[in-house]
NUKE-680918 format. One record per residue (C-alpha): residue in three letters; x, y, z. Coordinates in steps of 0.2 Angstrom, whole numbers, plus 5000, padded with zeros to 4 digits. Layout:
BEGIN
ala, X, Y, Z
...
This chain:
BEGIN
met, 5002, 5002, 5001
ala, 5006, 5016, 4996
leu, 5010, 5031, 5008
ser, 5013, 5048, 5011
thr, 5026, 5057, 5020
tyr, 5025, 5072, 5031
ser, 5042, 5080, 5038
cys, 5035, 5087, 5055
phe, 5049, 5097, 5063
cys, 5063, 5084, 5067
phe, 5053, 5068, 5060
thr, 5045, 5061, 5049
arg, 5025, 5056, 5047
lys, 5019, 5043, 5036
phe, 5001, 5038, 5034
lys, 4994, 5027, 5022
asn, 4983, 5032, 5008
gly, 4965, 5028, 5008
glu, 4960, 5014, 4995
ile, 4947, 5017, 4982
gln, 4936, 5005, 4983
pro, 4917, 5002, 4980
val, 4907, 5008, 4996
glu, 4895, 4993, 4999
asp, 4878, 4999, 4992
val, 4888, 5000, 4975
arg, 4894, 4982, 4979
ala, 4877, 4978, 4981
ala, 4869, 4986, 4967
phe, 4883, 4977, 4953
glu, 4878, 4959, 4963
ala, 4860, 4963, 4961
tyr, 4860, 4966, 4941
ala, 4875, 4954, 4940
asp, 4871, 4943, 4926
gly, 4889, 4934, 4919
val, 4907, 4929, 4924
gly, 4921, 4936, 4919
ser, 4937, 4928, 4913
gly, 4946, 4928, 4928
gly, 4928, 4922, 4940
gly, 4922, 4939, 4946
ser, 4905, 4944, 4941
thr, 4900, 4954, 4926
met, 4885, 4965, 4923
ser, 4881, 4965, 4904
ser, 4871, 4978, 4893
glu, 4853, 4971, 4897
gly, 4859, 4971, 4914
phe, 4867, 4988, 4914
arg, 4850, 4994, 4906
arg, 4839, 4987, 4922
phe, 4850, 4994, 4936
leu, 4847, 5011, 4925
met, 4826, 5009, 4925
asp, 4827, 5003, 4942
gln, 4838, 5010, 4952
gln, 4842, 5026, 4942
gly, 4826, 5031, 4940
glu, 4831, 5030, 4921
lys, 4815, 5026, 4911
gly, 4815, 5019, 4893
ile, 4830, 5017, 4892
ser, 4836, 5006, 4877
leu, 4849, 4992, 4878
ala, 4859, 4999, 4861
glu, 4859, 5018, 4872
ala, 4865, 5005, 4889
gly, 4877, 4999, 4876
lys, 4882, 5013, 4869
leu, 4884, 5022, 4888
met, 4896, 5006, 4892
asp, 4907, 5012, 4875
arg, 4908, 5027, 4880
val, 4915, 5024, 4900
his, 4926, 5011, 4893
ala, 4933, 5025, 4882
glu, 4937, 5038, 4894
lys, 4947, 5024, 4902
glu, 4955, 5021, 4889
val, 4962, 5038, 4884
gly, 4964, 5040, 4903
gly, 4950, 5050, 4907
ala, 4950, 5042, 4924
thr, 4966, 5047, 4928
lys, 4958, 5065, 4935
his, 4946, 5055, 4943
leu, 4957, 5043, 4952
ile, 4945, 5028, 4948
gly, 4957, 5024, 4933
arg, 4971, 5022, 4943
ile, 4966, 5005, 4952
val, 4958, 4997, 4936
lys, 4962, 4991, 4918
ala, 4949, 4996, 4903
ser, 4939, 4978, 4900
ser, 4928, 4974, 4887
ser, 4915, 4984, 4880
val, 4903, 4970, 4881
phe, 4905, 4968, 4900
phe, 4906, 4977, 4916
thr, 4916, 4973, 4930
ile, 4915, 4980, 4948
asp, 4928, 4991, 4946
asp, 4920, 4997, 4927
phe, 4904, 4999, 4936
tyr, 4910, 5010, 4951
his, 4920, 5021, 4938
phe, 4903, 5024, 4931
leu, 4895, 5031, 4947
phe, 4908, 5043, 4947
leu, 4910, 5051, 4929
asp, 4897, 5069, 4932
asp, 4896, 5071, 4915
val, 4888, 5053, 4911
asn, 4881, 5052, 4928
pro, 4877, 5069, 4935
pro, 4864, 5074, 4948
ile, 4853, 5085, 4939
asn, 4845, 5085, 4924
gln, 4857, 5093, 4909
ala, 4843, 5097, 4895
val, 4829, 5108, 4895
his, 4814, 5099, 4899
gln, 4802, 5111, 4906
asp, 4786, 5121, 4896
met, 4796, 5136, 4885
ser, 4778, 5142, 4879
ala, 4771, 5151, 4894
pro, 4773, 5170, 4896
leu, 4790, 5178, 4902
ser, 4781, 5181, 4919
his, 4776, 5163, 4922
tyr, 4795, 5160, 4923
tyr, 4810, 5165, 4936
ile, 4823, 5176, 4925
phe, 4844, 5173, 4929
thr, 4845, 5192, 4934
gly, 4859, 5202, 4937
his, 4864, 5220, 4944
asn, 4877, 5234, 4939
ser, 4881, 5219, 4928
tyr, 4897, 5231, 4921
leu, 4904, 5234, 4938
thr, 4920, 5224, 4943
gly, 4920, 5226, 4961
asn, 4912, 5234, 4976
gln, 4898, 5246, 4971
leu, 4907, 5264, 4975
ser, 4925, 5262, 4967
ser, 4927, 5248, 4957
asp, 4930, 5249, 4938
ser, 4916, 5249, 4925
ser, 4921, 5236, 4912
asp, 4913, 5223, 4898
lys, 4920, 5209, 4907
pro, 4910, 5203, 4921
ile, 4896, 5205, 4909
ile, 4905, 5193, 4897
lys, 4909, 5184, 4913
ala, 4889, 5185, 4918
leu, 4883, 5179, 4901
leu, 4894, 5163, 4898
arg, 4886, 5158, 4914
gly, 4870, 5158, 4909
val, 4865, 5174, 4915
arg, 4847, 5181, 4903
val, 4846, 5201, 4911
ile, 4860, 5211, 4911
glu, 4858, 5229, 4918
leu, 4866, 5246, 4912
asp, 4868, 5261, 4919
met, 4866, 5275, 4906
trp, 4875, 5293, 4909
pro, 4881, 5306, 4899
asn, 4898, 5308, 4897
ser, 4909, 5323, 4903
thr, 4905, 5334, 4886
lys, 4886, 5327, 4888
asp, 4888, 5321, 4869
asn, 4889, 5302, 4872
val, 4883, 5288, 4882
glu, 4894, 5281, 4897
ile, 4890, 5265, 4906
leu, 4894, 5268, 4927
his, 4886, 5269, 4943
gly, 4883, 5284, 4945
arg, 4891, 5298, 4958
thr, 4901, 5287, 4965
leu, 4919, 5285, 4962
cys, 4918, 5271, 4949
ser, 4925, 5272, 4931
pro, 4915, 5270, 4915
val, 4915, 5260, 4900
gly, 4908, 5264, 4883
met, 4891, 5261, 4882
leu, 4894, 5254, 4863
thr, 4908, 5242, 4870
cys, 4895, 5234, 4883
leu, 4882, 5232, 4868
gln, 4896, 5225, 4856
ser, 4902, 5212, 4870
ile, 4884, 5206, 4874
lys, 4879, 5203, 4855
lys, 4896, 5192, 4854
tyr, 4890, 5181, 4870
ala, 4872, 5182, 4872
phe, 4868, 5166, 4868
glu, 4884, 5156, 4870
ala, 4875, 5149, 4885
ser, 4858, 5149, 4882
pro, 4845, 5153, 4866
tyr, 4832, 5158, 4876
pro, 4830, 5178, 4878
leu, 4842, 5191, 4882
ile, 4834, 5204, 4892
ile, 4844, 5223, 4895
thr, 4838, 5233, 4908
leu, 4842, 5250, 4907
glu, 4844, 5265, 4921
asp, 4841, 5279, 4910
his, 4849, 5295, 4917
leu, 4849, 5303, 4898
thr, 4842, 5318, 4888
pro, 4830, 5314, 4876
asp, 4845, 5319, 4862
leu, 4856, 5306, 4870
gln, 4841, 5293, 4872
thr, 4839, 5294, 4853
lys, 4860, 5291, 4851
val, 4857, 5276, 4862
ala, 4841, 5271, 4852
his, 4853, 5269, 4834
met, 4867, 5260, 4845
ile, 4853, 5247, 4849
lys, 4846, 5246, 4833
glu, 4863, 5245, 4822
thr, 4875, 5234, 4836
phe, 4860, 5219, 4835
gly, 4850, 5223, 4821
asp, 4840, 5210, 4818
leu, 4843, 5202, 4836
leu, 4834, 5216, 4841
phe, 4816, 5210, 4845
val, 4803, 5227, 4845
pro, 4785, 5226, 4850
thr, 4770, 5228, 4837
asp, 4758, 5231, 4851
glu, 4757, 5246, 4865
pro, 4752, 5243, 4876
met, 4758, 5225, 4877
lys, 4743, 5216, 4884
glu, 4754, 5198, 4887
phe, 4772, 5196, 4886
pro, 4778, 5183, 4875
ser, 4785, 5167, 4878
pro, 4804, 5162, 4878
asn, 4800, 5150, 4865
glu, 4795, 5164, 4853
leu, 4811, 5175, 4858
gln, 4823, 5163, 4858
lys, 4840, 5172, 4851
arg, 4832, 5186, 4853
ile, 4837, 5202, 4862
ile, 4824, 5213, 4873
ile, 4824, 5230, 4881
ser, 4817, 5235, 4898
thr, 4817, 5251, 4904
lys, 4804, 5265, 4909
pro, 4794, 5276, 4894
pro, 4805, 5290, 4893
lys, 4796, 5308, 4899
glu, 4794, 5322, 4888
tyr, 4810, 5332, 4897
leu, 4826, 5338, 4901
glu, 4825, 5344, 4919
ser, 4830, 5328, 4929
lys, 4818, 5325, 4945
asp, 4821, 5330, 4963
met, 4831, 5315, 4969
ser, 4835, 5320, 4986
arg, 4826, 5307, 4993
asn, 4830, 5294, 4985
glu, 4845, 5283, 4994
ser, 4855, 5276, 4980
gln, 4858, 5296, 4974
asn, 4859, 5302, 4993
ile, 4874, 5291, 4995
gly, 4881, 5295, 4979
lys, 4880, 5315, 4984
lys, 4890, 5310, 4998
val, 4904, 5301, 4988
ser, 4903, 5314, 4974
asn, 4908, 5326, 4989
thr, 4922, 5314, 4992
lys, 4930, 5313, 4973
glu, 4929, 5331, 4973
ser, 4940, 5332, 4988
gln, 4950, 5323, 4980
thr, 4955, 5334, 4966
gly, 4973, 5337, 4967
asp, 4977, 5325, 4982
thr, 4986, 5311, 4973
ser, 4989, 5303, 4992
met, 4969, 5299, 4992
lys, 4973, 5285, 4978
asp, 4982, 5276, 4992
ser, 4970, 5258, 4995
asn, 4972, 5261, 5014
lys, 4963, 5277, 5015
val, 4951, 5273, 4998
glu, 4946, 5259, 5010
ser, 4944, 5270, 5023
asn, 4933, 5282, 5015
leu, 4922, 5267, 5010
lys, 4918, 5263, 5028
ser, 4915, 5279, 5031
leu, 4900, 5281, 5018
leu, 4894, 5266, 5024
lys, 4894, 5270, 5042
gln, 4883, 5286, 5037
glu, 4874, 5279, 5026
glu, 4866, 5266, 5040
glu, 4865, 5283, 5050
tyr, 4854, 5290, 5035
glu, 4842, 5274, 5034
arg, 4840, 5272, 5053
glu, 4835, 5289, 5054
ala, 4826, 5290, 5039
ser, 4817, 5273, 5047
asp, 4812, 5285, 5063
ser, 4805, 5298, 5055
lys, 4796, 5291, 5042
ser, 4780, 5279, 5040
glu, 4781, 5267, 5024
asp, 4767, 5276, 5018
glu, 4776, 5293, 5017
ser, 4792, 5287, 5011
glu, 4782, 5277, 4996
asp, 4772, 5293, 4993
glu, 4791, 5303, 4993
glu, 4802, 5290, 4982
glu, 4797, 5298, 4966
glu, 4791, 5314, 4961
glu, 4785, 5320, 4946
pro, 4798, 5330, 4935
lys, 4798, 5347, 4927
leu, 4793, 5344, 4911
gln, 4798, 5351, 4897
lys, 4791, 5346, 4879
asn, 4804, 5336, 4867
thr, 4796, 5320, 4853
ser, 4814, 5317, 4848
asn, 4814, 5302, 4860
asn, 4800, 5291, 4851
gln, 4812, 5279, 4844
tyr, 4820, 5274, 4862
lys, 4803, 5271, 4867
asn, 4798, 5259, 4852
leu, 4811, 5247, 4859
ile, 4805, 5244, 4876
thr, 4795, 5228, 4876
ile, 4795, 5228, 4894
gln, 4790, 5245, 4901
ala, 4796, 5245, 4921
gly, 4794, 5260, 4932
lys, 4796, 5260, 4951
pro, 4781, 5261, 4964
lys, 4769, 5279, 4966
gly, 4762, 5283, 4982
his, 4756, 5267, 4991
thr, 4764, 5250, 4986
lys, 4746, 5241, 4986
asp, 4740, 5255, 4971
ala, 4758, 5250, 4963
leu, 4754, 5233, 4964
lys, 4735, 5234, 4956
val, 4735, 5224, 4938
asp, 4729, 5231, 4922
pro, 4720, 5218, 4913
asp, 4725, 5230, 4896
lys, 4743, 5230, 4901
val, 4758, 5221, 4908
arg, 4774, 5229, 4913
arg, 4789, 5228, 4926
leu, 4790, 5236, 4943
ser, 4804, 5237, 4954
leu, 4809, 5235, 4971
ser, 4821, 5235, 4983
glu, 4824, 5221, 4996
gln, 4818, 5231, 5010
lys, 4802, 5236, 5001
leu, 4800, 5219, 4994
ala, 4799, 5213, 5013
lys, 4787, 5226, 5019
ala, 4776, 5220, 5004
thr, 4778, 5202, 5007
thr, 4772, 5208, 5026
asn, 4757, 5222, 5021
his, 4753, 5217, 5004
cys, 4756, 5197, 5002
ala, 4743, 5193, 4991
asp, 4742, 5206, 4981
leu, 4760, 5204, 4975
ile, 4760, 5187, 4972
arg, 4743, 5191, 4961
phe, 4753, 5205, 4951
thr, 4769, 5194, 4947
gln, 4756, 5180, 4940
arg, 4755, 5193, 4924
asn, 4766, 5204, 4927
ile, 4786, 5207, 4932
val, 4793, 5212, 4948
arg, 4811, 5212, 4947
val, 4821, 5215, 4966
phe, 4836, 5225, 4968
pro, 4849, 5225, 4983
lys, 4847, 5240, 4994
gly, 4859, 5255, 4992
thr, 4870, 5250, 5007
arg, 4878, 5233, 5000
val, 4893, 5243, 4993
arg, 4905, 5226, 4994
ser, 4894, 5217, 4980
thr, 4886, 5206, 4993
asn, 4867, 5200, 4991
tyr, 4850, 5197, 5000
lys, 4842, 5181, 5003
pro, 4832, 5176, 4986
ile, 4818, 5165, 4995
leu, 4808, 5177, 5001
ala, 4806, 5184, 4983
trp, 4804, 5167, 4975
thr, 4789, 5162, 4984
his, 4779, 5178, 4981
gly, 4785, 5174, 4963
ala, 4796, 5189, 4959
gln, 4805, 5182, 4944
met, 4821, 5195, 4944
val, 4829, 5194, 4958
ala, 4842, 5203, 4954
phe, 4860, 5198, 4960
asn, 4877, 5206, 4961
met, 4890, 5194, 4950
gln, 4905, 5200, 4955
gly, 4911, 5193, 4971
tyr, 4905, 5176, 4979
gly, 4896, 5169, 4995
lys, 4883, 5155, 5000
gln, 4868, 5168, 4993
leu, 4876, 5171, 4976
asn, 4880, 5151, 4978
leu, 4863, 5147, 4980
met, 4856, 5156, 4964
gln, 4870, 5148, 4955
gly, 4864, 5131, 4961
phe, 4845, 5137, 4957
phe, 4847, 5143, 4940
lys, 4855, 5125, 4935
ala, 4835, 5121, 4933
asn, 4828, 5117, 4918
gly, 4846, 5114, 4909
gly, 4852, 5128, 4916
cys, 4843, 5139, 4901
gly, 4842, 5153, 4913
tyr, 4824, 5151, 4917
val, 4815, 5141, 4928
lys, 4797, 5140, 4926
lys, 4788, 5146, 4944
pro, 4777, 5132, 4953
asp, 4761, 5130, 4949
phe, 4755, 5135, 4965
leu, 4759, 5152, 4961
met, 4750, 5153, 4946
lys, 4733, 5148, 4952
thr, 4718, 5161, 4958
gly, 4704, 5155, 4967
pro, 4686, 5156, 4962
asn, 4687, 5173, 4973
gly, 4704, 5178, 4971
glu, 4713, 5169, 4984
val, 4731, 5165, 4979
phe, 4747, 5155, 4987
asp, 4747, 5160, 5006
pro, 4767, 5159, 5011
asn, 4764, 5159, 5026
ala, 4751, 5148, 5030
thr, 4757, 5130, 5040
leu, 4761, 5118, 5025
his, 4759, 5100, 5025
ile, 4773, 5091, 5021
lys, 4775, 5084, 5002
gln, 4788, 5074, 5003
thr, 4805, 5069, 5011
leu, 4821, 5069, 5002
lys, 4835, 5057, 5008
val, 4853, 5060, 5004
lys, 4866, 5048, 5009
val, 4883, 5054, 5007
tyr, 4898, 5040, 5002
thr, 4915, 5047, 4996
gly, 4924, 5058, 4990
asn, 4940, 5062, 4979
gly, 4949, 5071, 4969
trp, 4957, 5082, 4981
ser, 4974, 5076, 4980
ala, 4973, 5080, 4961
asp, 4965, 5099, 4962
phe, 4976, 5104, 4981
ser, 4992, 5104, 4986
lys, 4999, 5090, 4997
lys, 5001, 5103, 5011
his, 4986, 5114, 5005
phe, 4973, 5107, 5021
asp, 4987, 5103, 5034
thr, 5006, 5106, 5036
tyr, 5008, 5089, 5042
ser, 4997, 5074, 5039
pro, 4982, 5073, 5025
pro, 4967, 5082, 5029
asp, 4953, 5079, 5040
phe, 4935, 5082, 5030
tyr, 4918, 5081, 5033
thr, 4902, 5085, 5024
lys, 4889, 5099, 5028
ile, 4874, 5096, 5019
ala, 4860, 5109, 5019
ile, 4841, 5112, 5014
asp, 4839, 5130, 5010
gly, 4821, 5136, 5004
val, 4804, 5141, 5015
pro, 4808, 5142, 5034
ala, 4799, 5126, 5037
asp, 4811, 5117, 5025
ser, 4827, 5124, 5030
gln, 4837, 5113, 5039
lys, 4858, 5107, 5043
lys, 4868, 5092, 5045
lys, 4885, 5087, 5043
thr, 4895, 5069, 5044
lys, 4908, 5065, 5053
val, 4923, 5069, 5052
arg, 4936, 5059, 5042
glu, 4953, 5061, 5049
asp, 4970, 5059, 5038
asp, 4962, 5054, 5022
trp, 4962, 5062, 5005
val, 4950, 5047, 5001
pro, 4936, 5050, 5015
val, 4923, 5037, 5015
trp, 4907, 5044, 5028
asp, 4891, 5031, 5020
glu, 4879, 5042, 5032
glu, 4860, 5046, 5027
phe, 4850, 5061, 5032
ser, 4832, 5064, 5029
phe, 4825, 5082, 5025
pro, 4805, 5083, 5025
leu, 4800, 5096, 5013
thr, 4785, 5107, 5012
val, 4790, 5117, 4994
pro, 4802, 5105, 4985
glu, 4799, 5115, 4970
leu, 4808, 5131, 4979
ala, 4823, 5122, 4990
ile, 4840, 5121, 4986
leu, 4853, 5107, 4991
arg, 4869, 5114, 4998
ile, 4884, 5104, 4999
glu, 4901, 5109, 5006
val, 4914, 5101, 5011
lys, 4926, 5107, 5023
asp, 4944, 5101, 5033
tyr, 4942, 5101, 5051
asp, 4954, 5112, 5061
met, 4955, 5110, 5083
ser, 4964, 5129, 5083
glu, 4957, 5138, 5065
lys, 4943, 5140, 5056
his, 4941, 5125, 5047
asp, 4947, 5126, 5027
phe, 4934, 5128, 5012
ala, 4937, 5110, 5003
gly, 4921, 5112, 4989
gln, 4903, 5120, 4987
ala, 4888, 5111, 4975
cys, 4871, 5118, 4977
leu, 4857, 5109, 4967
pro, 4838, 5111, 4966
val, 4832, 5099, 4975
ser, 4816, 5097, 4962
glu, 4829, 5092, 4948
leu, 4838, 5079, 4958
arg, 4838, 5062, 4950
pro, 4836, 5045, 4960
gly, 4849, 5036, 4963
ile, 4868, 5036, 4965
arg, 4875, 5050, 4957
ser, 4893, 5059, 4956
val, 4891, 5078, 4963
pro, 4906, 5089, 4955
leu, 4911, 5103, 4966
tyr, 4914, 5120, 4964
asp, 4926, 5132, 4970
lys, 4918, 5149, 4981
lys, 4916, 5160, 4967
gly, 4908, 5145, 4956
lys, 4921, 5139, 4947
lys, 4921, 5120, 4945
tyr, 4936, 5109, 4952
asn, 4944, 5098, 4939
ser, 4944, 5082, 4948
val, 4935, 5085, 4966
arg, 4918, 5073, 4965
leu, 4907, 5065, 4980
leu, 4897, 5048, 4976
met, 4879, 5053, 4983
arg, 4862, 5044, 4984
phe, 4845, 5053, 4980
lys, 4828, 5046, 4987
phe, 4810, 5053, 4987
val, 4799, 5047, 4999
ser, 4783, 5054, 4995
asn, 4771, 5059, 5012
val, 4759, 5046, 5008
glu, 4772, 5034, 5006
arg, 4781, 5038, 5023
């Protein structure tokens, strides 16, 4: 048996390398479907036995004998070219005849996530309903490379988001310094700009690399009518036939994702006929913007302020001021007063040159004017998009829950992060999802648990960026009643998750990445993130000094709303004296989990897939009746 050697001060420590052996459940499954004997006397599994295993244990209904044979050939071919080496399984087996599987061939198949993935890989939901029937993968301030106050603006974050399947890109449009062109930036901050045309050209190039379904561009408009007309020309000339231009005004129902395949659509407020900008003194984002602008002006001629430590100090000061401002505002205003003052009508000045810009808008947008209840009234002759901050969403879910859900059955609600999230952090998306909000706008620049959950949720439906909302959110009773997220719900089903083993860390990490003097001590955390009644956390035991840990532990999760639940998996290296080291994570939509023994690839903190790290897990659903 091979040994791993670690130097510890004046002596050397040797550890046995964990053997990559099929766990007991895998051996039992193989023996149950093995139907032959190999030349060495061991059991073998024919393509017919393999087909029966896939149908009975893996839920692959309708798979043919020919398809099972092709899958076996693919597994053998990967082993022949060394594809198994990166998963460590191929180091203990030699390629066998493609006519049958040995136990090692079978185990190798189970660990290949490209042929034995944990969730559905293809688009399988009905894509012919109006856009309002779908959750849509949405970015916030998509052009920023970092924090919300001093980072650069660029088209690179936009490209990255598109390649990850994001379907809504946000651009904030401002006049340049000479007022004759358009720049994209977070206004009244220290953020540097990027050209509007640069962003549009990158969007065109990468719009449909990850998904063929419609790309929505939300425009935050701070332009004069002349510049709006210039933007209209840019959009039409850049996108050409890719641009969807609505023929009906107002639109009575949104088109479907199927109807809009390979099309780019625009969403923004219809332009007012004015040149004078409205008073934004009470708007939180503008308030923080003024503070940043003053800071920026004070920097003129003072190059020392460019020092990173002083910039960071500046950001902390601004964050503290903004928190104090919010606290004072909430103490001095009632909800309705705050809403009444959020949007004041601008001074109007006649100008009709922006009709070209107005005609490009497919999804007309706006923020609440007056009471939220009034903003949520459904117009039978018109559909639109309503934008709410995360705070206003929370208030709306408390005070106008049914109105909000009823509104989202035909219209679109976009939720955006509060202004104090200057470090590009994110909020919990589940509150918005359970109330039907389609566009839950997230900062994609950083990383963290909430962003991992968002990325995991949109792995559903083939990762196309559109996920069908649950039927219960689209139903209306005879008296107008809708789903009540606050009601006590019955358990629909129980998800049983068994964590067998994992491998690949020794290939993707250095020998001393986790522990300097010994192999890592891995454990796995399993959690459900969903409605409060479903959310729970569990973890395996710690397996000490082993690069190939075997846990073989099962956990049960009763679920009331499995449609919106996310299975969160995280592996850590236990450390008695310090913070436990991160060793990989995966977030999977529960509704998409495939039953049976599955290979689960792990990702780093930023959502990038590791080359080799995999867990072997089993998923089983038990209905409430069966229990």
